[in-house]
DOKELO-143664 format. One record per residue: x, y negated, z negated of N, C-alpha, C in turn. Coordinates in steps of 0.2 Angstrom, whole numbers, padded with zeros to 4 digits, always signed. Layout:
% DOKELO-143664
XYZXYZXYZ ...
END
This chain:
% DOKELO-143664
-0119+0001-0130-0116-0006-0129-0108-0004-0127 -0106-0007-0122-0099-0006-0120-0094-0011-0124 -0088-0008-0125-0084-0012-0129-0081-0018-0124 -0081-0024-0127-0078-0030-0123-0071-0029-0120 -0070-0031-0114-0063-0030-0111-0060-0036-0111 -0053-0036-0111-0049-0042-0111-0050-0046-0104 -0048-0052-0104-0048-0056-0098-0045-0053-0092 -0039-0049-0093-0036-0047-0088-0038-0040-0086 -0044-0037-0089-0047-0031-0087-0051-0032-0081 -0048-0035-0076-0051-0036-0069-0048-0031-0064 -0051-0028-0060-0049-0023-0055-0050-0025-0048 -0045-0023-0044-0046-0024-0037-0047-0017-0033 -0053-0016-0030-0054-0010-0027-0053-0011-0019 -0048-0008-0016-0047-0008-0009-0049-0001-0006 -0055-0001-0003-0058+0005+0000-0062+0003+0006 -0061+0006+0011-0065+0004+0017-0072+0008+0018 -0073+0013+0014-0080+0016+0014-0084+0013+0009 -0089+0009+0011-0093+0006+0006-0097+0010+0001 -0099+0016+0002-0102+0020-0003-0097+0022-0009 -0091+0023-0007-0086+0025-0012-0084+0019-0016 -0083+0013-0012-0081+0007-0016-0087+0005-0021 -0093+0006-0019-0099+0004-0023-0099+0009-0029 -0099+0015-0028-0099+0020-0033-0094+0019-0038 -0088+0018-0036-0082+0017-0041-0083+0011-0045 -0085+0005-0041-0086-0001-0045-0092+0000-0050 -0097+0003-0048-0103+0004-0053-0100+0007-0060 -0096+0013-0059-0094+0016-0065-0089+0012-0069 -0084+0008-0065-0080+0004-0069-0083-0002-0072 -0088-0005-0069-0091-0010-0072-0096-0008-0078 -0098-0002-0077-0102+0001-0083-0097+0003-0089 -0091+0003-0088-0086+0004-0093-0083-0003-0096 -0086-0008-0093-0084-0015-0096-0079-0019-0092 -0077-0016-0086-0072-0019-0081-0076-0024-0077 -0072-0029-0074-0075-0033-0068-0071-0030-0062 -0075-0031-0056-0072-0028-0050-0073-0033-0044 -0068-0032-0040-0069-0035-0033-0067-0030-0028 -0070-0030-0023-0069-0025-0017-0067-0028-0011 -0062-0025-0008-0059-0027-0001-0059-0021+0003 -0062-0022+0009-0062-0016+0014-0057-0016+0019 -0053-0021+0020-0048-0022+0026-0041-0023+0023 -0037-0019+0025-0030-0020+0023-0027-0027+0024 -0028-0030+0029-0025-0036+0030-0027-0042+0026 -0033-0041+0022-0036-0046+0017-0033-0045+0010 -0029-0040+0009-0027-0039+0002-0022-0043+0000 -0016-0044+0003-0011-0048+0001-0013-0056+0000 -0016-0058+0005-0019-0065+0005-0023-0066-0001 -0028-0061-0003-0032-0062-0009-0028-0062-0015 -0023-0057-0016-0019-0057-0022-0015-0063-0022 -0012-0066-0017-0008-0072-0017-0012-0078-0020 -0019-0078-0018-0023-0083-0021-0025-0082-0028 -0026-0076-0030-0029-0075-0037-0024-0073-0042 -0018-0071-0041-0014-0068-0046-0012-0073-0051 -0011-0080-0049-0009-0085-0054-0015-0088-0058 -0021-0085-0057-0027-0088-0061-0030-0083-0066 -0034-0086-0070-0037-0082-0075-0042-0077-0072 -0042-0071-0074-0046-0066-0071-0042-0062-0066 -0036-0064-0065-0032-0060-0060-0032-0052-0061 -0032-0048-0056-0033-0041-0058-0027-0038-0061 -0028-0033-0066-0023-0030-0069-0021-0024-0066 -0025-0021-0061-0024-0015-0058-0027-0015-0051 -0024-0012-0046-0027-0011-0039-0028-0004-0038 -0034-0002-0036-0036+0005-0034-0035+0004-0026 -0030+0008-0023-0028+0006-0016-0029+0013-0012 -0034+0012-0007-0034+0018-0003-0028+0018+0002 -0027+0025+0004-0021+0026+0008-0023+0024+0015 -0028+0026+0018-0030+0025+0025-0035+0019+0025 -0032+0013+0028-0036+0007+0029-0036+0004+0036 -0041+0001+0038-0040-0003+0044-0035-0009+0043 -0031-0010+0048-0026-0016+0047-0020-0013+0043 -0018-0016+0038-0012-0014+0034-0013-0008+0030 -0009-0003+0031-0011+0003+0027-0009+0003+0020 -0011+0008+0016-0010+0008+0009-0003+0008+0007 +0001+0012+0010+0008+0013+0009+0012+0006+0009 +0011+0003+0015+0014-0004+0016+0012-0009+0010 +0005-0009+0009+0003-0013+0004+0006-0012-0003 +0006-0005-0005+0009-0003-0011+0016-0006-0012 +0020-0005-0006+0027-0008-0006+0027-0015-0007 +0023-0019-0004+0023-0026-0004+0021-0028-0011 +0016-0025-0014+0013-0027-0021+0019-0026-0026 +0023-0020-0025+0028-0019-0030+0034-0024-0030 +0035-0027-0024+0040-0032-0023+0038-0039-0025 +0032-0040-0024+0029-0047-0026+0027-0048-0033 +0023-0042-0035+0020-0043-0042+0022-0036-0045 +0028-0035-0048+0030-0029-0051+0026-0027-0057 +0022-0031-0060+0019-0030-0066+0011-0027-0065 +0009-0028-0058+0003-0026-0056+0002-0018-0055 -0002-0015-0059-0003-0008-0059-0006-0006-0052 -0004+0000-0049-0007+0002-0043-0009+0010-0044 -0015+0012-0042-0017+0019-0042-0019+0020-0035 -0016+0025-0031-0017+0026-0024-0023+0031-0024 -0027+0030-0019-0033+0035-0017-0031+0038-0011 -0031+0045-0010-0030+0048-0004-0033+0054-0003 -0035+0055+0004-0038+0062+0006-0033+0066+0009 -0027+0064+0009-0021+0067+0012-0017+0070+0007 -0018+0076+0005-0014+0079+0000-0006+0079+0001 -0005+0080+0008+0003+0080+0010+0006+0073+0008 +0002+0068+0007+0005+0061+0006+0007+0060-0001 +0005+0065-0006+0006+0064-0013+0013+0062-0015 +0018+0066-0012+0025+0066-0014+0027+0059-0012 +0025+0056-0006+0027+0049-0004+0024+0044-0009 +0018+0045-0011+0015+0040-0015+0018+0039-0022 +0021+0044-0025+0024+0043-0031+0032+0044-0030 +0034+0043-0024+0041+0043-0023+0045+0037-0026 +0052+0038-0026+0056+0032-0028+0055+0026-0024 +0053+0026-0018+0053+0020-0014+0046+0016-0015 +0041+0019-0018+0035+0016-0018+0033+0015-0026 +0034+0020-0030+0032+0019-0037+0025+0017-0039 +0020+0021-0036+0013+0020-0038+0013+0022-0045 +0008+0019-0049+0008+0021-0056+0004+0028-0056 +0000+0030-0052-0004+0036-0052-0007+0037-0045 -0010+0043-0044-0014+0044-0038-0020+0048-0039 -0025+0048-0035-0031+0052-0036-0033+0054-0029 -0034+0061-0028-0035+0064-0022-0043+0064-0021 -0045+0063-0015-0052+0063-0013-0054+0070-0011 -0060+0073-0013-0065+0069-0017-0064+0069-0024 -0066+0064-0027-0065+0064-0034-0071+0062-0038 -0071+0063-0045-0076+0061-0049-0075+0054-0051 -0080+0050-0051-0080+0043-0053-0078+0042-0061 -0080+0047-0065-0077+0047-0072-0070+0048-0072 -0067+0052-0067-0060+0053-0067-0056+0047-0066 -0059+0043-0061-0056+0037-0059-0056+0032-0065 -0062+0032-0069-0062+0027-0075-0057+0030-0080 -0056+0036-0081-0051+0039-0086-0044+0037-0084 -0042+0038-0077-0036+0036-0075-0034+0029-0075 -0039+0025-0074-0038+0018-0074-0036+0016-0081 -0040+0018-0086-0039+0016-0093-0032+0019-0095 -0030+0025-0093-0024+0027-0095-0018+0023-0092 -0018+0021-0086-0013+0017-0083-0013+0010-0086 -0019+0007-0088-0019+0001-0091-0016+0001-0098 -0017+0006-0101-0014+0007-0108-0007+0007-0108 -0004+0011-0103+0003+0011-0102+0006+0004-0100 +0003+0001-0095+0006-0005-0092+0005-0011-0097 -0001-0011-0101-0002-0017-0105+0002-0016-0112 +0004-0010-0113+0008-0009-0119+0015-0011-0118 +0018-0013-0112+0024-0015-0111+0025-0022-0114 +0031-0023-0117+0032-0030-0120+0033-0035-0115 +0029-0041-0115+0030-0046-0110+0037-0049-0110 +0040-0049-0116+0046-0053-0117+0052-0050-0113 +0051-0043-0111+0056-0040-0108+0061-0036-0113 +0059-0037-0120+0063-0034-0125+0060-0027-0127 +0063-0022-0126+0060-0015-0127+0059-0014-0135 +0054-0011-0137+0052-0010-0144+0056-0004-0146 +0057-0003-0152+0061+0003-0155+0058+0010-0152 +0062+0014-0150+0059+0020-0147+0058+0020-0140 +0059+0014-0136+0058+0014-0129+0063+0016-0125 +0061+0019-0119+0066+0021-0114+0064+0017-0108 +0069+0013-0106+0068+0009-0100+0073+0010-0095 +0070+0008-0088+0075+0009-0083+0077+0003-0079 +0083+0002-0077+0085-0004-0074+0087-0001-0067 +0083-0003-0062+0084+0000-0055+0090-0004-0052 +0091-0010-0054+0097-0013-0050+0103-0010-0052 +0104-0009-0059+0110-0006-0061+0110+0002-0062 +0104+0005-0060+0104+0012-0060+0105+0015-0067 +0102+0011-0072+0104+0013-0079+0097+0015-0083 +0098+0020-0087+0092+0021-0092+0094+0019-0099 +0090+0015-0102+0092+0013-0109+0087+0016-0114 +0090+0019-0119+0086+0022-0124+0087+0017-0131 +0082+0013-0133+0083+0009-0138+0089+0004-0137 +0090+0002-0130+0095-0002-0128+0102+0001-0126 +0102+0007-0128+0109+0011-0127+0109+0014-0120 +0114+0012-0116+0115+0015-0109+0116+0023-0110 +0112+0027-0107+0113+0034-0107+0119+0036-0103 +0121+0032-0098+0127+0034-0094+0125+0040-0089 +0119+0039-0086+0116+0044-0081+0120+0044-0074 +0121+0049-0071+0123+0049-0064+0117+0047-0060 +0118+0046-0053+0113+0044-0049+0107+0049-0048 +0109+0055-0048+0104+0061-0047+0100+0061-0054 +0103+0061-0060+0100+0061-0066+0095+0055-0067 +0097+0049-0064+0093+0043-0065+0087+0045-0060 +0088+0047-0054+0082+0048-0050+0077+0054-0053 +0080+0059-0056+0076+0064-0059+0072+0061-0065 +0075+0057-0069+0071+0054-0075+0066+0049-0072 +0068+0045-0067+0063+0040-0065+0057+0044-0062 +0058+0049-0058+0052+0053-0055+0047+0055-0060 +0050+0058-0066+0046+0061-0071+0042+0055-0075 +0046+0050-0076+0043+0044-0080+0037+0041-0076 +0037+0041-0070+0032+0038-0066+0025+0041-0067 +0026+0048-0069+0019+0051-0070+0020+0055-0077 +0019+0052-0082+0020+0055-0089+0015+0061-0090 +0017+0066-0092+0013+0072-0093+0012+0076-0087 +0014+0074-0081+0013+0078-0075+0018+0083-0074 +0017+0089-0073+0021+0095-0072+0024+0095-0065 +0031+0094-0064+0034+0095-0058+0038+0102-0057 +0037+0105-0052+0040+0111-0050+0047+0109-0049 +0052+0114-0049+0059+0113-0047+0059+0111-0040 +0055+0114-0035+0055+0112-0028+0054+0104-0027 +0049+0102-0031+0047+0095-0030+0052+0090-0033 +0055+0092-0038+0061+0088-0041+0067+0088-0036 +0068+0094-0033+0074+0094-0028+0073+0090-0022 +0066+0090-0020+0065+0085-0014+0066+0078-0016 +0065+0076-0022+0066+0069-0024+0074+0067-0026 +0077+0072-0028+0084+0071-0030+0089+0071-0024 +0087+0075-0019+0091+0076-0013+0087+0073-0007 +0088+0067-0006+0084+0064+0000+0086+0067+0007 +0092+0070+0007+0094+0072+0013+0092+0080+0014 +0088+0082+0010+0085+0089+0010+0091+0094+0011 +0096+0093+0007+0101+0098+0007+0098+0104+0003 +0101+0110+0005+0099+0116+0002+0103+0117-0005 +0099+0117-0011+0102+0119-0017+0098+0124-0021 +0101+0127-0026+0097+0132-0029+0093+0129-0035 +0088+0132-0038+0084+0130-0043+0088+0129-0049 +0094+0133-0050+0098+0132-0056+0101+0125-0056 +0102+0122-0050+0105+0115-0050+0100+0110-0053 +0094+0111-0052+0089+0107-0056+0089+0108-0063 +0090+0114-0065+0090+0116-0072+0096+0113-0076 +0102+0113-0072+0108+0110-0074+0108+0103-0075 +0104+0099-0070+0104+0092-0071+0099+0090-0077 +0094+0094-0078+0089+0093-0084+0093+0094-0090 +0097+0099-0091+0101+0101-0097+0105+0095-0098 +0109+0092-0093+0113+0086-0095+0109+0080-0097 +0104+0079-0093+0099+0073-0095+0097+0074-0102 +0095+0080-0104+0092+0081-0111+0098+0079-0116 +0104+0082-0114+0109+0081-0119+0111+0073-0120 +0111+0070-0115+0112+0062-0115+0107+0059-0119 +0100+0061-0118+0095+0058-0122+0096+0060-0129 +0098+0066-0131+0098+0068-0138+0104+0065-0141 +0109+0062-0138+0114+0058-0141+0111+0052-0145 +0106+0049-0142+0103+0044-0145+0097+0046-0149 +0093+0050-0147+0087+0053-0150+0087+0060-0152 +0091+0062-0157+0092+0069-0158+0086+0073-0160 +0081+0069-0162+0075+0072-0165+0069+0072-0160 +0070+0069-0154+0065+0069-0149+0066+0073-0143 +0061+0076-0141+0061+0080-0135+0056+0078-0130 +0059+0073-0125+0054+0070-0121+0054+0073-0114 +0059+0077-0112+0059+0081-0106+0057+0088-0108 +0051+0091-0106+0049+0097-0109+0049+0102-0103 +0050+0108-0105+0050+0114-0100+0043+0117-0101 +0040+0119-0095+0034+0122-0094+0035+0129-0091 +0035+0134-0095+0037+0141-0093+0034+0143-0087 +0039+0145-0082+0036+0147-0076+0034+0142-0071 +0034+0136-0073+0032+0131-0068+0037+0125-0067 +0040+0122-0072+0045+0117-0071+0045+0112-0077 +0045+0106-0076+0047+0101-0081+0042+0095-0081 +0041+0092-0087+0037+0086-0087+0040+0081-0092 +0039+0075-0091+0041+0069-0096+0035+0068-0101 +0036+0069-0107+0031+0068-0112+0034+0063-0117 +0032+0057-0117+0035+0051-0121+0032+0052-0128 +0027+0055-0129+0024+0056-0136+0028+0061-0140 +0032+0065-0137+0036+0070-0141+0040+0067-0146 
END
């Protein structure tokens, strides 16, 4: 017997390949979710506009990158602007697009590369929903929370402004968008310096060191930016 899901555990699948859409829907419905599938990019925003204010509105969108009509990147940007609380997982067969999917300008919650296991999709969906549904609806951060203010370029730890520079803020935001994901120094440099200037790997290490110091001023016992020897860094909120 499947555990009952909450009323908002409805998912929108945007995928133009019917077999993939049906397979993913079957696994998600088998895990207790309800699903609705759309195959054409131009139909997504009108459907969301009609359903987002009603009971049973989707809590998450599984969004394919390559779609007929409006493409996935454009849709992700529009969803972020109109419904910032709606979680988005991008589906892509183009590995070279991954950096853009999780870049600062789009902010997808996660991405899955094709071909994928339907069980992996279910696991990723559950993980993203746990994170998004755990966020306080009132806008007040719980004790131990690290929140980002994009308009003011501020990071707040328990409500305390960390006083980050623009580069430190970008660095933290990139890692926070994918908790547990390991970023190489090259990947972080690409995001920190959008003009593709040439900098050394030590520059990244220096920014991480300063970022850690500022976080430690508020949380001396927590290590949420972790080093992965020989690889890079990751954001680990459970630390």
